[in-house]
C-alpha angles and dihedrals in degrees: 000000000000134000125218136205143128088253091069091061092044090056093051094102090056094046091046090052090057097043092049088060091052097257137124122255114198127170108225141187126356100012091054092040094051095043091055090049094045091243125138114282116219118151115052113206125175135192125208143171089235118109117239094252088050090052092051090049093049092046092055092046088052094049094248126132115244125195122196093223094159104358095153087060093042100261127135124171113216121195119213123176088342097307120118117224116190108210121189128188115242104271141190127199116252098175138353136189101192092268107045138023134216107216138190126206121250142181092222122103088194092056091047091050093049093063093055122104107234131023092236088058091053094073121115134189132203119234088264090056098256106152121229119201111186096168104034095255096140094083090049091052092049091048089046089236114153106212130169120242110257114326111010094212091054092050091048097049089053088063122358091204085077087078091066092038089056092058092041093052092046088052093052102031107014127105122196122354125343119272104278095220094047092047091053092051093049090053093048093051100034089118089070090072087074090066095058125093112260089231090064092043090048094050092049093048092051088053093050093049089052091066117110090253115005094164096097091049091049091049091054088050089056092046094056096040096254104116090056088068091052105035109011110208096014116149112215098194099088092052092072089050092050092051088055093046093050092064108174095351113126113261111268113195094198094049090051091045087054092068092049098050146354092228134010131197093221099124091244120175117275092253091050093048092047090049095046091051093047092047096045094043099044090046092056093047125071104241113143113257094228089054088052092049092051095049102034107016138268095274094061091044093052093049092046090052091051094050091045092049091050092049094053096034097242137110108258123235103243098169118127093020095117092045090049094050090053096044121113119214104237098213124076134187090257090060090063099041140132090014091062130030141163118009091349088059093050093045090051093049092050093048091050092046089051091051091047092051092047089054090059091256088294105117114100126220091260091051092048093047098037 
């Protein structure tokens, strides 16, 4: 079996560089998986038997820029025609602690494949697109069955983040129920999530919630006691409603997180944390959506409406939001001066603004001041 794609031709200089030095150049992981599924290919990762220093030497000889992005772990990023290619020496695990692994270099593709998380990620391809399947992952991929490489418990205890990756990959690539053996192992080792940094957990959860429909995966996480370690007290039921209400809108992880919790210790960025708090709080309060649109913009009001609708189980009324966001309050402070000033002026402006919003933005300046 062969895969095709313009990206194979673009990577030719990098593959030729390694081949000229007598080394293998194998595409691996997501680019092979997605190409086989007919999905977009983005990150281009390669595996090779060349050691990092050798890769640097070969890149310089070929006139390519090489960056030692993770040279201690065997990874060098090579730039060719503006495209980055992350190339990693074949590796095998020597020791793991649930968060990090000590690795040793190897010349064996099979050993490299054995340290990967899921069988669908242990697929390789030669420079001409010929697919290599050292662990029998191709049938799993075609069946959209997310299965751990080897013993699930062993893969999980090497890095507990793989529990969350299991649910994320099932949400994106899976079909049917999650792999029973993998699910049981995730339940057994769920406590291991508590040993992970919240940054890693948060990054993985955002990827999961960006799936087209993450609701079934989140429900499975609840069923086996995993979500409790990520978002204590979260109720997954409104998420399925939200996904339905979103229709054709692009997935928005923060909007979806807002139906699960009002705050999350996921080490989000300041902007993401502020947006989550605003969405979750406003959705659970009763402020009119048009008032929100006028004061904070149509995008916020629309998202608050969707989250609120998911929480109460009813489609929100989003009519008038765009008009409200574009409306201009007809009264200014100058219209009330000099009769009013200071706090009294501010109070009067807010009172008139509230009346104007309640009127559906219809009252004129004369009607408001009359």
